[in-house]
C-alpha atoms as one frame of an Amber mdcrd trajectory, in Angstrom:
protein
 110.767 105.266 231.897 111.319 107.924 234.579 108.165 109.703 233.374 106.127
 106.530 233.845 107.566 106.058 237.307 106.653 109.645 238.143 103.041 109.090
 237.070 102.901 105.867 239.050 104.264 107.762 242.068 101.512 110.378 241.734
  98.871 107.684 241.493 100.244 105.991 244.595 100.405 109.243 246.553  96.873
 110.227 245.555  95.551 107.079 247.207  93.376 104.333 245.844  90.221 105.958
 247.184  90.779 109.269 245.414  91.732 107.553 242.154  88.582 105.450 242.374
  86.499 108.585 242.850  88.225 110.226 239.871  87.518 107.112 237.776  83.858
 106.972 238.826  83.470 110.680 238.067  85.076 110.141 234.676  82.601 107.374
 233.805  79.667 109.506 235.010  80.876 112.455 232.905  81.156 110.278 229.787
  77.701 108.793 230.325  76.091 112.251 230.820  77.868 113.596 227.725  76.484
 110.704 225.675  72.955 110.937 227.109  72.823 114.666 226.382  74.098 113.951
 222.857  77.050 116.191 223.435  79.285 113.475 221.991  79.066 110.181 220.148
  79.922 106.983 222.031  83.578 107.211 221.006  83.548 110.933 221.600  82.231
 110.391 225.119  84.884 107.761 225.758  87.588 110.200 224.597  86.027 112.885
 226.794  86.172 110.494 229.734  89.909 109.944 229.256  90.400 113.717 229.039
  88.334 114.168 232.185  90.489 111.701 234.135  93.734 113.367 233.000  92.456
 116.828 233.939  91.460 115.565 237.371  94.782 113.785 237.786  96.732 116.952
 236.959  94.463 119.670 238.412  92.094 117.872 240.807  88.486 118.889 241.125
  89.300 122.295 239.644  90.149 120.577 236.367  86.835 118.756 236.442  84.934
 122.005 237.192  86.613 123.751 234.278  85.820 120.867 231.910  82.163 120.892
 233.033  81.977 124.626 232.423  83.352 124.203 228.897  80.983 121.291 228.208
  77.864 123.116 229.431  78.721 126.318 227.556  79.507 124.574 224.287  76.578
 122.140 224.556  74.128 125.049 225.058  75.633 127.180 222.286  75.608 124.283
 219.820  71.827 123.901 220.241  71.050 127.598 220.038  69.457 128.407 216.665
  69.962 124.802 215.493  67.455 125.024 212.628  69.126 128.125 211.262  72.503
 126.388 211.423  71.050 123.425 209.526  69.932 125.786 206.763  73.448 127.252
 206.645  75.037 123.798 206.654  77.051 124.581 209.822  75.008 122.612 212.348
  76.746 120.061 214.527  75.567 116.513 213.936  72.748 115.517 216.286  74.736
 112.626 217.731  77.283 115.072 219.106  80.991 115.548 218.566  83.055 112.529
 217.590  86.310 111.398 219.137  88.408 113.325 216.617  86.601 116.587 217.415
  86.864 115.987 221.170  90.598 115.294 220.976  91.211 118.227 218.624  89.727
 120.562 221.236  90.868 118.943 224.459  94.141 117.121 223.775  96.266 120.183
 224.542  94.716 120.912 227.997  94.956 117.187 228.803  98.646 117.101 227.846
  99.291 120.211 229.919  97.599 118.575 232.932  99.573 115.362 232.451 102.883
 117.237 232.125 102.062 118.986 235.400 101.886 115.601 237.129 105.635 115.102
 236.907 107.028 118.577 236.167 104.987 120.403 238.843 105.265 123.644 236.881
 102.248 125.872 237.708 102.537 127.446 234.272 101.293 124.141 232.859  98.023
 124.493 234.792  97.778 128.021 233.423  98.320 126.611 229.937  95.578 124.066
 230.595  93.214 126.811 231.740  94.027 129.025 228.743  93.455 126.162 226.312
  90.099 125.301 227.909  89.139 128.971 227.843  90.044 129.100 224.154  87.828
 126.094 223.394  84.840 127.807 225.023  85.613 131.165 223.408  86.063 129.758
 219.922  83.019 127.470 220.050  80.603 130.005 221.502  81.749 132.850 219.255
  81.218 130.614 216.236  77.962 128.962 217.297  76.267 132.137 218.523  77.853
 134.537 216.035  76.600 132.398 213.133  72.966 132.851 214.016  72.874 136.172
 215.892  76.063 138.054 215.105  75.005 140.022 212.049  77.194 140.241 208.934
  80.365 138.123 209.283  83.609 139.497 207.906  86.831 137.706 207.027  89.493
 138.435 209.616  92.148 138.811 206.888  90.412 141.251 204.529  87.332 142.453
 206.465  85.248 141.443 203.459  81.614 140.577 204.155  80.987 136.846 203.707
  78.053 134.435 204.296  77.462 133.141 207.854  79.449 130.012 208.628  82.398
 130.942 206.413  85.739 129.739 207.782  87.761 132.578 209.279  84.821 134.984
 209.537  84.086 136.951 212.717  81.302 139.194 214.010  81.283 141.900 216.727
  78.838 139.876 218.829  80.881 136.734 218.369  84.005 138.552 219.579  82.184
 139.766 222.709  80.879 136.256 223.327  84.434 134.940 223.002  85.640 137.392
 225.638  82.765 136.485 228.004  83.320 132.759 227.544  87.074 132.926 228.112
  86.559 135.035 231.222  83.921 132.677 232.606  86.062 129.553 232.205  89.093
 131.428 233.524  87.077 132.475 236.588  86.111 128.865 237.258  89.793 127.905
 237.143  90.748 130.770 239.472  87.947 130.115 241.955  88.851 126.423 242.191
  92.550 127.127 242.690  93.795 125.834 239.332  95.334 129.267 238.524  96.034
 132.372 240.539  93.591 135.274 240.269  96.412 137.593 239.170  96.916 135.308
 236.161  93.271 135.506 235.087  93.721 138.357 232.616  96.708 136.648 231.060
  94.643 133.462 230.694  91.870 135.396 228.919  94.292 137.219 226.619  95.913
 133.907 225.628  92.496 132.394 224.933  91.531 135.305 222.702  94.864 135.034
 220.945  94.018 131.356 220.278  90.673 132.339 218.769  92.462 134.829 216.527
  94.831 132.110 215.391  91.803 129.921 214.697  90.226 132.639 212.544  93.456
 133.348 210.649  94.020 129.657 209.926  90.366 129.289 208.954  90.521 132.217
 206.550  93.732 130.989 204.919  94.872 127.376 205.186  91.462 125.868 205.992
  89.667 127.689 203.161  92.316 126.481 200.737  91.946 122.915 201.927  95.418
 122.603 203.465  94.054 122.097 206.979  90.889 120.509 208.314  88.766 121.952
 211.093  90.162 119.531 213.679  93.721 120.555 212.876  92.765 124.233 213.149
  91.156 123.663 216.551  94.183 121.732 217.809  96.613 124.431 216.684  94.538
 127.260 218.159  94.387 125.621 221.600  98.124 124.979 221.334  98.707 128.660
 220.502  96.804 129.747 223.610  98.690 127.276 225.831 102.151 128.153 224.444
 101.563 131.916 224.685 100.467 131.795 228.325 103.266 129.361 229.249 105.896
 131.670 227.767 104.346 134.801 229.281 103.665 133.681 232.853 106.135 134.146
 235.691
């Protein structure tokens, strides 16, 4: 009950005008995501809710970070699409569904929402790390599949076919680093996190991608976990690591 009162207090302090702008921006984001086929109708609606929560907890910096993640992942998903279709790893043309959107973005949204009433800056850092992990994991997978060379299982370093769960490539790893750094920079430049926390944010994001690969090579390949569960746990790993490490 106290948590609900705290959220209501934040909404009241923000002012009706600002909340209305956030809501309008949320609707616009969802519409654009749907028109660009980045998400299905339900996926776009879920993305809109995430957008509002990020803006509520982190302001326009949260929106900027989400846009950076969306543009990076949308572009990477369409790169080499025909090749991905041949490999059976292509994203459906209608875009990501609600389950996929929530699997990737629920953790940063929860971190932003927790920040509303706890006011712990580490939660914004956790949000930034989770968003950076989403970009790093998606781009390393999407680009590494078609351009990364011979993929190797992270557990045994055995060469495997492109698109195999838990496989990584040197190019994919570099892309992951670049993506995490780019999203982290957006968060730092918009005041979501401090610049001296940028490296920690990137390290946590890369740790999350490693967790993703390990889970993919083990539990996902054996059928114990689905891809959505793996994505959720990897973003959680990034968020928890940075929250525990930050001062």
